[in-house]
Backbone atoms as SQL, in Angstrom:
CREATE TABLE atoms (id INTEGER PRIMARY KEY, chain TEXT, resi INTEGER, resn TEXT, atom TEXT, x REAL, y REAL, z REAL);
INSERT INTO atoms VALUES
  (1, 'A', 1, 'MET', 'N', 97.674, 90.649, 76.787),
  (2, 'A', 1, 'MET', 'CA', 98.573, 89.692, 76.181),
  (3, 'A', 1, 'MET', 'C', 97.826, 89.065, 75.008),
  (4, 'A', 2, 'ALA', 'N', 98.506, 88.960, 73.923),
  (5, 'A', 2, 'ALA', 'CA', 97.884, 88.454, 72.701),
  (6, 'A', 2, 'ALA', 'C', 97.800, 86.930, 72.699),
  (7, 'A', 3, 'ALA', 'N', 97.475, 86.374, 71.538),
  (8, 'A', 3, 'ALA', 'CA', 97.344, 84.930, 71.368),
  (9, 'A', 3, 'ALA', 'C', 98.636, 84.245, 71.761),
  (10, 'A', 4, 'PRO', 'N', 98.600, 83.082, 72.271),
  (11, 'A', 4, 'PRO', 'CA', 97.459, 82.188, 72.354),
  (12, 'A', 4, 'PRO', 'C', 96.608, 82.383, 73.604),
  (13, 'A', 5, 'TYR', 'N', 96.975, 83.319, 74.483),
  (14, 'A', 5, 'TYR', 'CA', 96.257, 83.461, 75.748),
  (15, 'A', 5, 'TYR', 'C', 95.133, 84.494, 75.703),
  (16, 'A', 6, 'ASP', 'N', 95.270, 85.519, 74.909),
  (17, 'A', 6, 'ASP', 'CA', 94.242, 86.562, 74.783),
  (18, 'A', 6, 'ASP', 'C', 93.766, 87.064, 76.145),
  (19, 'A', 7, 'ILE', 'N', 94.701, 87.501, 76.969),
  (20, 'A', 7, 'ILE', 'CA', 94.377, 88.038, 78.296),
  (21, 'A', 7, 'ILE', 'C', 94.221, 89.539, 78.166),
  (22, 'A', 8, 'ASN', 'N', 93.101, 90.064, 78.649),
  (23, 'A', 8, 'ASN', 'CA', 92.840, 91.498, 78.580),
  (24, 'A', 8, 'ASN', 'C', 92.197, 91.925, 79.889),
  (25, 'A', 9, 'ARG', 'N', 92.801, 92.890, 80.551),
  (26, 'A', 9, 'ARG', 'CA', 92.258, 93.382, 81.811),
  (27, 'A', 9, 'ARG', 'C', 92.323, 94.900, 81.787),
  (28, 'A', 10, 'ASP', 'N', 91.238, 95.544, 82.144),
  (29, 'A', 10, 'ASP', 'CA', 91.143, 96.999, 82.147),
  (30, 'A', 10, 'ASP', 'C', 91.019, 97.465, 83.595),
  (31, 'A', 11, 'ASP', 'N', 92.110, 98.005, 84.143),
  (32, 'A', 11, 'ASP', 'CA', 92.119, 98.480, 85.526),
  (33, 'A', 11, 'ASP', 'C', 92.014, 99.994, 85.554),
  (34, 'A', 12, 'GLY', 'N', 91.469, 100.500, 86.646),
  (35, 'A', 12, 'GLY', 'CA', 91.331, 101.940, 86.809),
  (36, 'A', 12, 'GLY', 'C', 92.627, 102.594, 87.254),
  (37, 'A', 13, 'LEU', 'N', 92.622, 103.879, 87.301),
  (38, 'A', 13, 'LEU', 'CA', 93.771, 104.673, 87.705),
  (39, 'A', 13, 'LEU', 'C', 94.226, 104.275, 89.107),
  (40, 'A', 14, 'LEU', 'N', 95.515, 104.041, 89.270),
  (41, 'A', 14, 'LEU', 'CA', 96.159, 103.671, 90.536),
  (42, 'A', 14, 'LEU', 'C', 95.712, 102.326, 91.094),
  (43, 'A', 15, 'GLU', 'N', 95.111, 101.483, 90.287),
  (44, 'A', 15, 'GLU', 'CA', 94.742, 100.137, 90.723),
  (45, 'A', 15, 'GLU', 'C', 95.857, 99.162, 90.376),
  (46, 'A', 16, 'ASN', 'N', 96.045, 98.165, 91.225),
  (47, 'A', 16, 'ASN', 'CA', 97.000, 97.088, 90.974),
  (48, 'A', 16, 'ASN', 'C', 96.247, 95.832, 90.582),
  (49, 'A', 17, 'ALA', 'N', 96.911, 94.980, 89.827),
  (50, 'A', 17, 'ALA', 'CA', 96.289, 93.729, 89.410),
  (51, 'A', 17, 'ALA', 'C', 97.348, 92.639, 89.341),
  (52, 'A', 18, 'THR', 'N', 96.918, 91.424, 89.572),
  (53, 'A', 18, 'THR', 'CA', 97.764, 90.254, 89.388),
  (54, 'A', 18, 'THR', 'C', 97.080, 89.345, 88.383),
  (55, 'A', 19, 'ILE', 'N', 97.809, 88.962, 87.368),
  (56, 'A', 19, 'ILE', 'CA', 97.277, 88.069, 86.342),
  (57, 'A', 19, 'ILE', 'C', 98.126, 86.806, 86.352),
  (58, 'A', 20, 'THR', 'N', 97.479, 85.663, 86.464),
  (59, 'A', 20, 'THR', 'CA', 98.169, 84.385, 86.514),
  (60, 'A', 20, 'THR', 'C', 97.778, 83.560, 85.301),
  (61, 'A', 21, 'PHE', 'N', 98.782, 82.965, 84.666),
  (62, 'A', 21, 'PHE', 'CA', 98.499, 82.047, 83.564),
  (63, 'A', 21, 'PHE', 'C', 99.557, 80.967, 83.562),
  (64, 'A', 22, 'GLU', 'N', 99.241, 79.838, 82.964),
  (65, 'A', 22, 'GLU', 'CA', 100.177, 78.730, 82.875),
  (66, 'A', 22, 'GLU', 'C', 100.776, 78.711, 81.479),
  (67, 'A', 23, 'ALA', 'N', 102.063, 78.990, 81.406),
  (68, 'A', 23, 'ALA', 'CA', 102.738, 79.043, 80.113),
  (69, 'A', 23, 'ALA', 'C', 102.903, 77.634, 79.556),
  (70, 'A', 24, 'SER', 'N', 102.630, 77.484, 78.282),
  (71, 'A', 24, 'SER', 'CA', 102.732, 76.162, 77.663),
  (72, 'A', 24, 'SER', 'C', 104.071, 75.953, 76.957),
  (73, 'A', 25, 'ASP', 'N', 104.825, 77.032, 76.757),
  (74, 'A', 25, 'ASP', 'CA', 106.100, 76.939, 76.049),
  (75, 'A', 25, 'ASP', 'C', 107.154, 77.773, 76.763),
  (76, 'A', 26, 'HIS', 'N', 108.409, 77.520, 76.453),
  (77, 'A', 26, 'HIS', 'CA', 109.520, 78.308, 76.977),
  (78, 'A', 26, 'HIS', 'C', 109.859, 79.366, 75.934),
  (79, 'A', 27, 'VAL', 'N', 109.135, 80.467, 75.960),
  (80, 'A', 27, 'VAL', 'CA', 109.311, 81.536, 74.976),
  (81, 'A', 27, 'VAL', 'C', 109.154, 82.890, 75.666),
  (82, 'A', 28, 'VAL', 'N', 109.160, 83.942, 74.859),
  (83, 'A', 28, 'VAL', 'CA', 108.923, 85.298, 75.344),
  (84, 'A', 28, 'VAL', 'C', 107.483, 85.674, 74.991),
  (85, 'A', 29, 'TYR', 'N', 106.704, 86.030, 76.007),
  (86, 'A', 29, 'TYR', 'CA', 105.331, 86.482, 75.798),
  (87, 'A', 29, 'TYR', 'C', 105.310, 87.997, 75.943),
  (88, 'A', 30, 'ARG', 'N', 104.810, 88.676, 74.964),
  (89, 'A', 30, 'ARG', 'CA', 104.750, 90.136, 74.995),
  (90, 'A', 30, 'ARG', 'C', 103.371, 90.581, 75.489),
  (91, 'A', 31, 'PHE', 'N', 103.370, 91.680, 76.246),
  (92, 'A', 31, 'PHE', 'CA', 102.101, 92.273, 76.667),
  (93, 'A', 31, 'PHE', 'C', 102.179, 93.775, 76.446),
  (94, 'A', 32, 'TYR', 'N', 101.032, 94.433, 76.413),
  (95, 'A', 32, 'TYR', 'CA', 100.986, 95.852, 76.087),
  (96, 'A', 32, 'TYR', 'C', 99.715, 96.479, 76.632),
  (97, 'A', 33, 'CYS', 'N', 99.767, 97.780, 76.775),
  (98, 'A', 33, 'CYS', 'CA', 98.587, 98.546, 77.169),
  (99, 'A', 33, 'CYS', 'C', 97.785, 98.876, 75.914),
  (100, 'A', 34, 'THR', 'N', 96.520, 98.570, 75.946),
  (101, 'A', 34, 'THR', 'CA', 95.670, 98.820, 74.793),
  (102, 'A', 34, 'THR', 'C', 95.591, 100.311, 74.454),
  (103, 'A', 35, 'TYR', 'N', 95.678, 101.160, 75.476),
  (104, 'A', 35, 'TYR', 'CA', 95.489, 102.596, 75.285),
  (105, 'A', 35, 'TYR', 'C', 96.781, 103.363, 75.019),
  (106, 'A', 36, 'HIS', 'N', 97.926, 102.830, 75.412),
  (107, 'A', 36, 'HIS', 'CA', 99.170, 103.585, 75.332),
  (108, 'A', 36, 'HIS', 'C', 100.283, 102.843, 74.594),
  (109, 'A', 37, 'GLN', 'N', 99.961, 102.242, 73.478),
  (110, 'A', 37, 'GLN', 'CA', 100.975, 101.559, 72.680),
  (111, 'A', 37, 'GLN', 'C', 101.804, 102.590, 71.944),
  (112, 'A', 38, 'PRO', 'N', 103.031, 102.380, 71.674),
  (113, 'A', 38, 'PRO', 'CA', 103.880, 101.255, 72.024),
  (114, 'A', 38, 'PRO', 'C', 104.671, 101.491, 73.311),
  (115, 'A', 39, 'THR', 'N', 104.455, 102.631, 73.972),
  (116, 'A', 39, 'THR', 'CA', 105.308, 102.972, 75.112),
  (117, 'A', 39, 'THR', 'C', 105.041, 102.131, 76.347),
  (118, 'A', 40, 'MET', 'N', 103.822, 101.719, 76.588),
  (119, 'A', 40, 'MET', 'CA', 103.509, 100.885, 77.754),
  (120, 'A', 40, 'MET', 'C', 103.386, 99.436, 77.305),
  (121, 'A', 41, 'SER', 'N', 104.503, 98.751, 77.370),
  (122, 'A', 41, 'SER', 'CA', 104.539, 97.347, 76.951),
  (123, 'A', 41, 'SER', 'C', 105.650, 96.653, 77.725),
  (124, 'A', 42, 'GLY', 'N', 105.673, 95.338, 77.634),
  (125, 'A', 42, 'GLY', 'CA', 106.689, 94.570, 78.328),
  (126, 'A', 42, 'GLY', 'C', 106.700, 93.152, 77.827),
  (127, 'A', 43, 'GLN', 'N', 107.421, 92.318, 78.547),
  (128, 'A', 43, 'GLN', 'CA', 107.498, 90.920, 78.153),
  (129, 'A', 43, 'GLN', 'C', 107.686, 90.037, 79.371),
  (130, 'A', 44, 'VAL', 'N', 107.176, 88.822, 79.258),
  (131, 'A', 44, 'VAL', 'CA', 107.371, 87.782, 80.260),
  (132, 'A', 44, 'VAL', 'C', 108.243, 86.728, 79.597),
  (133, 'A', 45, 'ILE', 'N', 109.395, 86.461, 80.196),
  (134, 'A', 45, 'ILE', 'CA', 110.319, 85.478, 79.631),
  (135, 'A', 45, 'ILE', 'C', 110.185, 84.183, 80.434),
  (136, 'A', 46, 'VAL', 'N', 109.766, 83.110, 79.765),
  (137, 'A', 46, 'VAL', 'CA', 109.576, 81.816, 80.420),
  (138, 'A', 46, 'VAL', 'C', 110.742, 80.920, 80.040),
  (139, 'A', 47, 'LEU', 'N', 111.518, 80.526, 81.053),
  (140, 'A', 47, 'LEU', 'CA', 112.681, 79.675, 80.849),
  (141, 'A', 47, 'LEU', 'C', 112.377, 78.250, 81.295),
  (142, 'A', 48, 'PRO', 'N', 113.087, 77.273, 80.730),
  (143, 'A', 48, 'PRO', 'CA', 112.904, 75.906, 81.208),
  (144, 'A', 48, 'PRO', 'C', 113.432, 75.794, 82.631),
  (145, 'A', 49, 'PRO', 'N', 112.945, 74.834, 83.395),
  (146, 'A', 49, 'PRO', 'CA', 113.441, 74.675, 84.762),
  (147, 'A', 49, 'PRO', 'C', 114.927, 74.323, 84.751),
  (148, 'A', 50, 'PRO', 'N', 115.653, 74.769, 85.768),
  (149, 'A', 50, 'PRO', 'CA', 117.086, 74.460, 85.796),
  (150, 'A', 50, 'PRO', 'C', 117.320, 72.973, 86.011),
  (151, 'A', 51, 'THR', 'N', 118.407, 72.500, 85.477),
  (152, 'A', 51, 'THR', 'CA', 118.779, 71.100, 85.699),
  (153, 'A', 51, 'THR', 'C', 119.769, 71.050, 86.854),
  (154, 'A', 52, 'VAL', 'N', 119.674, 70.021, 87.639),
  (155, 'A', 52, 'VAL', 'CA', 120.551, 69.849, 88.790),
  (156, 'A', 52, 'VAL', 'C', 121.363, 68.586, 88.563),
  (157, 'A', 53, 'GLU', 'N', 122.667, 68.753, 88.585),
  (158, 'A', 53, 'GLU', 'CA', 123.538, 67.595, 88.400),
  (159, 'A', 53, 'GLU', 'C', 123.652, 66.824, 89.706),
  (160, 'A', 54, 'LYS', 'N', 123.677, 65.513, 89.594),
  (161, 'A', 54, 'LYS', 'CA', 123.888, 64.674, 90.770),
  (162, 'A', 54, 'LYS', 'C', 125.368, 64.711, 91.138),
  (163, 'A', 55, 'SER', 'N', 125.622, 64.671, 92.416),
  (164, 'A', 55, 'SER', 'CA', 126.991, 64.714, 92.906),
  (165, 'A', 55, 'SER', 'C', 127.708, 63.406, 92.589),
  (166, 'A', 56, 'THR', 'N', 128.874, 63.537, 92.006),
  (167, 'A', 56, 'THR', 'CA', 129.729, 62.387, 91.738),
  (168, 'A', 56, 'THR', 'C', 131.074, 62.643, 92.411),
  (169, 'A', 57, 'PRO', 'N', 131.888, 61.621, 92.611),
  (170, 'A', 57, 'PRO', 'CA', 133.197, 61.852, 93.236),
  (171, 'A', 57, 'PRO', 'C', 134.021, 62.909, 92.511),
  (172, 'A', 58, 'ALA', 'N', 133.861, 63.030, 91.215),
  (173, 'A', 58, 'ALA', 'CA', 134.664, 64.001, 90.457),
  (174, 'A', 58, 'ALA', 'C', 134.247, 65.442, 90.731),
  (175, 'A', 59, 'ASN', 'N', 132.964, 65.705, 91.032),
  (176, 'A', 59, 'ASN', 'CA', 132.531, 67.086, 91.234),
  (177, 'A', 59, 'ASN', 'C', 132.081, 67.375, 92.657),
  (178, 'A', 60, 'ARG', 'N', 132.335, 66.488, 93.595),
  (179, 'A', 60, 'ARG', 'CA', 131.942, 66.669, 94.985),
  (180, 'A', 60, 'ARG', 'C', 133.058, 67.404, 95.735),
  (181, 'A', 61, 'VAL', 'N', 132.660, 68.363, 96.539),
  (182, 'A', 61, 'VAL', 'CA', 133.623, 69.093, 97.356),
  (183, 'A', 61, 'VAL', 'C', 133.389, 68.698, 98.796),
  (184, 'A', 62, 'LEU', 'N', 134.430, 68.260, 99.458),
  (185, 'A', 62, 'LEU', 'CA', 134.327, 67.867, 100.854),
  (186, 'A', 62, 'LEU', 'C', 134.823, 68.994, 101.740),
  (187, 'A', 63, 'LEU', 'N', 134.037, 69.337, 102.739),
  (188, 'A', 63, 'LEU', 'CA', 134.424, 70.368, 103.691),
  (189, 'A', 63, 'LEU', 'C', 134.829, 69.713, 104.988),
  (190, 'A', 64, 'LYS', 'N', 135.894, 70.191, 105.596),
  (191, 'A', 64, 'LYS', 'CA', 136.347, 69.639, 106.884),
  (192, 'A', 64, 'LYS', 'C', 136.150, 70.654, 107.989);
């Protein structure tokens, strides 16, 4: 993953990896394989947290 994080990990054949980072913005972060560009690439889409509306008499559903 490029700037601003500059994350680079080189794993061997058939190895799995988990990479954790704390996103500072709600944007799309692109990542790619250093050896197999442009076919081995992807993106991480960071969305803002959902908003939850408080229940009011107008939008409350009562179940009986």
